[in-house]
ZANU-784330 format. One line per field, with one value per residue: x, y, z of N, C-alpha, C, O in turn; chain; residue number from 0. Coordinates in Angstrom, 1 decimal, always signed. Layout:
# ZANU-784330
neast: (X  ...)
nnorth: (Y  ...)
nup: (Z  ...)
caeast: (X  ...)
canorth: (Y  ...)
caup: (Z  ...)
ceast: (X  ...)
cnorth: (Y  ...)
cup: (Z  ...)
oeast: (X  ...)
onorth: (Y  ...)
oup: (Z  ...)
cadena: (A  ...)
num: (NUM  ...)
//
This chain:
# ZANU-784330
neast: (+0.8  +0.5  +1.2  +0.2  +2.1  +1.9  +3.7  +4.9  +6.6  +8.9  +8.0  +10.1  +12.1  +10.9  +10.6  +13.4  +14.3  +12.6  +13.6  +16.3  +15.9  +14.7  +16.8  +18.3  +16.8  +14.6  +11.5  +10.7  +9.4  +10.6  +13.2  +12.6  +11.5  +13.7  +15.4  +13.8  +13.7  +16.4  +16.7  +14.9  +16.2  +18.9  +18.6  +19.7  +20.5  +22.0  +23.3  +24.4  +25.7  +27.1  +29.7  +29.4  +30.7  +29.9  +28.7  +30.6  +33.0  +33.2  +33.8  +36.3  +37.8  +37.7  +39.1  +41.6  +42.2  +42.5  +44.6  +46.6  +46.8  +47.9  +50.2  +50.4  +50.6  +51.9  +53.8  +57.2  +58.4  +59.5  +62.2  +62.6  +61.3  +62.5  +63.4  +60.9  +59.8  +61.6  +61.1  +58.4  +58.9  +60.2  +58.3  +56.2)
nnorth: (-1.2  +2.2  +5.7  +9.1  +12.1  +15.5  +18.3  +21.7  +23.5  +25.6  +26.3  +26.4  +24.9  +22.4  +21.8  +21.8  +19.6  +17.6  +17.5  +16.7  +14.2  +12.9  +12.9  +11.0  +8.9  +8.2  +8.5  +11.5  +10.8  +8.4  +9.2  +11.0  +9.1  +7.5  +9.3  +9.8  +7.2  +6.9  +9.0  +8.2  +5.8  +6.6  +8.9  +11.4  +14.4  +15.5  +18.3  +19.4  +21.5  +22.0  +24.3  +27.0  +29.3  +32.8  +34.5  +36.5  +35.7  +33.1  +33.7  +35.0  +32.8  +31.1  +32.6  +32.7  +30.0  +29.7  +31.4  +30.1  +27.7  +28.7  +29.7  +32.3  +35.2  +34.0  +33.4  +32.6  +29.9  +30.5  +30.4  +31.9  +34.7  +37.2  +36.9  +36.7  +39.2  +40.8  +40.0  +40.9  +43.7  +44.2  +43.9  +45.4)
nup: (+0.0  -0.7  +0.2  +0.2  -0.1  +0.3  -0.7  -0.6  -2.9  -4.7  -8.0  -10.0  -8.7  -8.6  -11.4  -12.2  -10.6  -11.7  -14.3  -13.8  -12.7  -14.8  -16.6  -15.4  -15.9  -14.4  -12.5  -10.6  -8.2  -7.4  -6.7  -4.6  -2.8  -2.3  -1.0  +1.3  +2.4  +3.0  +4.9  +6.9  +7.7  +8.4  +9.8  +9.4  +7.7  +4.7  +3.2  +0.2  -2.1  -5.2  -5.7  -7.8  -10.0  -10.5  -13.5  -14.2  -12.8  -13.9  -16.6  -16.2  -15.2  -17.4  -19.3  -18.0  -18.1  -20.9  -21.4  -19.9  -21.4  -23.8  -22.9  -22.0  -19.8  -17.6  -14.8  -13.8  -11.6  -8.3  -6.0  -3.8  -2.0  -2.6  -5.2  -6.5  -5.9  -7.3  -9.9  -10.2  -10.1  -12.4  -14.4  -16.8)
caeast: (+0.0  +1.3  +0.6  +0.5  +2.6  +1.8  +4.6  +4.9  +7.9  +9.0  +7.9  +11.4  +12.8  +10.2  +11.0  +14.8  +14.3  +12.1  +14.5  +17.4  +15.4  +14.5  +18.1  +18.8  +16.0  +13.7  +10.6  +11.0  +9.0  +11.6  +14.3  +12.1  +11.4  +15.1  +15.8  +13.0  +14.2  +17.7  +16.5  +14.3  +17.2  +20.1  +18.1  +20.6  +20.3  +23.2  +23.0  +25.6  +25.5  +28.4  +30.0  +29.5  +31.1  +28.9  +29.1  +31.8  +34.1  +33.4  +34.5  +37.7  +38.4  +37.8  +40.2  +42.8  +42.5  +43.0  +46.0  +47.5  +47.0  +48.7  +51.5  +50.3  +50.4  +52.3  +55.1  +58.0  +58.4  +60.6  +62.8  +62.5  +60.5  +63.3  +63.3  +59.6  +59.6  +62.4  +60.3  +57.3  +59.3  +60.7  +57.2  +55.6)
canorth: (+0.0  +3.5  +6.8  +10.3  +13.2  +16.8  +19.3  +22.9  +23.9  +26.6  +25.7  +26.2  +23.8  +21.2  +21.6  +21.4  +18.3  +16.6  +17.4  +16.0  +12.8  +12.4  +12.7  +9.8  +7.8  +7.7  +9.5  +12.2  +10.1  +7.4  +10.0  +11.4  +7.9  +7.1  +10.2  +9.6  +6.0  +7.1  +9.8  +7.3  +4.9  +7.2  +10.1  +12.5  +15.2  +16.1  +19.2  +19.8  +22.2  +22.3  +25.7  +27.4  +30.7  +33.6  +34.7  +37.3  +34.9  +32.0  +34.3  +35.2  +31.5  +30.6  +33.4  +32.2  +28.7  +29.9  +32.0  +29.0  +26.7  +29.3  +30.2  +33.8  +35.7  +32.9  +33.8  +31.4  +29.5  +31.1  +29.7  +32.7  +35.9  +38.2  +36.7  +37.0  +40.6  +41.4  +39.7  +41.8  +45.1  +44.3  +43.8  +46.8)
caup: (+0.0  -0.8  +0.8  -0.6  +0.7  -0.4  -0.2  -1.3  -3.4  -5.8  -9.3  -10.6  -8.0  -9.1  -12.8  -12.2  -10.1  -12.6  -15.4  -13.4  -12.5  -16.2  -17.2  -14.8  -16.4  -13.4  -12.1  -9.4  -7.0  -7.0  -6.0  -3.3  -1.9  -1.9  +0.1  +2.5  +3.0  +3.6  +6.0  +8.0  +8.2  +9.0  +10.6  +9.1  +6.4  +4.2  +2.1  -0.5  -3.4  -5.7  -5.9  -9.2  -10.1  -11.2  -14.9  -14.3  -12.4  -14.9  -17.7  -15.9  -15.2  -18.8  -19.9  -17.4  -18.7  -22.2  -21.2  -19.5  -22.5  -24.8  -22.3  -21.7  -18.5  -16.7  -14.2  -13.5  -10.2  -7.6  -4.9  -2.6  -2.1  -3.2  -6.7  -6.9  -5.9  -8.4  -11.1  -10.2  -10.3  -13.8  -15.3  -17.1)
ceast: (+0.9  +0.5  +1.0  +1.0  +2.5  +2.9  +4.5  +6.4  +7.8  +8.8  +9.2  +12.2  +12.2  +10.7  +12.5  +15.0  +13.8  +13.0  +15.7  +17.1  +15.2  +15.8  +18.7  +17.9  +15.0  +12.7  +11.1  +10.6  +9.9  +12.8  +13.8  +12.0  +12.7  +15.6  +15.1  +13.4  +15.5  +17.6  +15.9  +15.3  +18.3  +19.7  +19.1  +20.2  +21.6  +22.9  +24.4  +25.2  +26.8  +28.6  +30.1  +29.8  +30.0  +29.5  +30.4  +33.1  +34.3  +34.1  +35.9  +38.4  +38.6  +39.0  +41.6  +43.2  +43.1  +44.4  +47.0  +47.9  +48.0  +50.0  +51.5  +50.1  +50.8  +53.7  +55.9  +57.8  +59.6  +61.0  +62.7  +61.7  +61.2  +63.3  +62.0  +59.3  +60.4  +61.7  +59.2  +57.7  +59.8  +59.5  +56.6  +54.3)
cnorth: (+1.2  +4.6  +8.1  +11.4  +14.4  +17.7  +20.5  +23.2  +24.9  +25.8  +25.4  +25.0  +22.5  +20.8  +21.1  +19.9  +17.2  +16.4  +16.5  +14.5  +12.2  +12.1  +11.4  +8.6  +7.3  +8.9  +10.2  +11.5  +9.1  +8.1  +10.4  +10.3  +7.4  +8.0  +10.0  +8.3  +6.2  +8.0  +9.0  +6.4  +5.5  +8.4  +11.2  +13.2  +15.8  +17.0  +19.5  +20.4  +22.5  +23.8  +26.0  +28.9  +31.5  +33.9  +35.4  +36.4  +33.7  +32.5  +34.5  +33.9  +30.9  +31.3  +33.0  +30.9  +28.8  +30.5  +30.9  +28.1  +27.4  +30.0  +31.7  +34.1  +34.7  +33.4  +32.5  +31.1  +30.2  +30.3  +30.5  +34.0  +37.0  +38.1  +37.1  +38.5  +41.3  +41.2  +40.7  +43.3  +45.3  +44.3  +45.2  +47.0)
cup: (+0.0  -0.1  +0.0  +0.3  -0.2  +0.2  -1.1  -1.7  -4.5  -7.1  -10.1  -10.0  -8.5  -10.5  -12.9  -11.7  -11.0  -13.8  -15.0  -13.2  -13.9  -16.8  -16.6  -15.2  -15.3  -13.0  -10.8  -8.1  -6.5  -6.2  -4.6  -2.3  -1.5  -0.8  +1.4  +3.2  +3.7  +4.9  +7.2  +8.6  +9.0  +10.0  +10.6  +7.8  +6.0  +3.0  +1.4  -1.9  -4.0  -6.0  -7.4  -9.2  -10.8  -12.6  -15.0  -14.0  -13.4  -16.1  -17.4  -15.8  -16.6  -19.5  -19.3  -17.9  -20.1  -22.2  -20.9  -20.7  -23.6  -24.2  -22.1  -20.3  -17.4  -16.1  -13.9  -12.0  -9.6  -6.4  -3.6  -3.0  -2.8  -4.7  -7.2  -6.9  -7.0  -9.7  -11.2  -10.5  -11.8  -14.8  -15.6  -16.4)
oeast: (+1.9  -0.7  +1.9  +0.5  +2.9  +2.9  +4.1  +7.3  +6.8  +9.5  +9.4  +12.8  +13.0  +11.0  +12.7  +15.7  +14.4  +13.2  +16.2  +17.8  +15.6  +15.9  +19.5  +18.2  +14.6  +13.0  +11.8  +11.3  +10.1  +13.3  +14.6  +12.3  +12.9  +16.2  +15.7  +13.5  +15.7  +18.2  +16.4  +15.3  +18.7  +20.6  +19.4  +19.6  +22.3  +22.2  +25.3  +24.5  +27.6  +27.6  +30.9  +29.1  +29.3  +30.6  +31.3  +34.1  +35.4  +35.0  +36.8  +39.6  +39.7  +39.8  +42.5  +44.4  +44.1  +45.2  +48.1  +49.0  +48.8  +50.7  +52.6  +49.4  +50.1  +54.6  +55.3  +57.3  +60.6  +60.1  +62.7  +61.5  +60.6  +63.1  +61.8  +58.7  +59.9  +61.7  +58.9  +57.0  +59.8  +59.7  +56.6  +53.7)
onorth: (+1.3  +4.5  +8.0  +11.6  +14.4  +17.9  +20.5  +23.2  +25.0  +24.8  +24.4  +24.3  +21.5  +19.7  +20.2  +19.2  +16.2  +15.3  +15.7  +13.6  +11.0  +11.0  +10.7  +7.5  +6.1  +10.0  +9.6  +11.6  +8.8  +7.5  +10.3  +10.4  +7.0  +7.5  +10.0  +8.2  +5.7  +7.7  +9.2  +6.1  +5.1  +8.8  +11.9  +12.5  +16.4  +16.6  +19.9  +19.8  +23.3  +24.5  +25.4  +29.7  +31.0  +33.5  +35.0  +36.4  +33.4  +31.8  +34.2  +33.8  +30.4  +30.7  +32.8  +30.6  +28.2  +30.1  +30.9  +27.7  +26.6  +30.7  +32.3  +33.3  +34.5  +33.7  +31.4  +31.9  +30.4  +29.6  +30.0  +34.3  +37.8  +39.1  +37.6  +39.0  +42.2  +42.1  +41.2  +44.0  +46.4  +44.6  +46.0  +48.1)
oup: (+0.7  +0.1  -0.7  +1.4  -1.4  +1.4  -2.2  -0.8  -5.1  -7.3  -10.7  -10.7  -8.8  -10.8  -13.7  -12.3  -11.2  -14.3  -15.8  -13.6  -14.1  -17.5  -17.3  -14.8  -15.4  -13.2  -10.0  -7.1  -5.3  -5.3  -3.7  -1.1  -0.3  +0.2  +2.5  +4.4  +4.8  +5.9  +8.3  +9.8  +10.1  +10.8  +11.6  +6.9  +6.8  +2.1  +2.1  -2.7  -3.4  -6.4  -8.1  -8.6  -11.6  -12.9  -15.8  -14.7  -13.7  -16.7  -18.3  -16.2  -16.8  -20.2  -20.0  -18.2  -20.4  -23.0  -21.4  -20.9  -24.2  -24.9  -22.0  -19.5  -16.4  -16.8  -13.8  -11.2  -10.2  -5.8  -2.5  -4.1  -3.6  -5.4  -8.3  -7.9  -7.6  -10.5  -12.3  -11.2  -12.3  -16.0  -14.7  -16.6)
cadena: (A  A  A  A  A  A  A  A  A  A  A  A  A  A  A  A  A  A  A  A  A  A  A  A  A  A  A  A  A  A  A  A  A  A  A  A  A  A  A  A  A  A  A  A  A  A  A  A  A  A  A  A  A  A  A  A  A  A  A  A  A  A  A  A  A  A  A  A  A  A  A  A  A  A  A  A  A  A  A  A  A  A  A  A  A  A  A  A  A  A  A  A)
num: (0  1  2  3  4  5  6  7  8  9  10  11  12  13  14  15  16  17  18  19  20  21  22  23  24  25  26  27  28  29  30  31  32  33  34  35  36  37  38  39  40  41  42  43  44  45  46  47  48  49  50  51  52  53  54  55  56  57  58  59  60  61  62  63  64  65  66  67  68  69  70  71  72  73  74  75  76  77  78  79  80  81  82  83  84  85  86  87  88  89  90  91)
//
């Protein structure tokens, strides 16, 4: 026998969750049931959201990757702080 749970959530949250579940090839109810089963068994909740940079930071990271691949804007390695400071002073 099954029971029905009604929850309120933001429509965008529901759509994103349904899309993610579909990409995994399962209905959202299967995912919710798995989480409820885990919660009932372990009595713990783990929240983890991968960190994603904002658009500006993502653009800067992409540019830095491109520079690295092409050997641009790369400083050499230094054995001591004096050499690093001397390098910085000679740069335009």
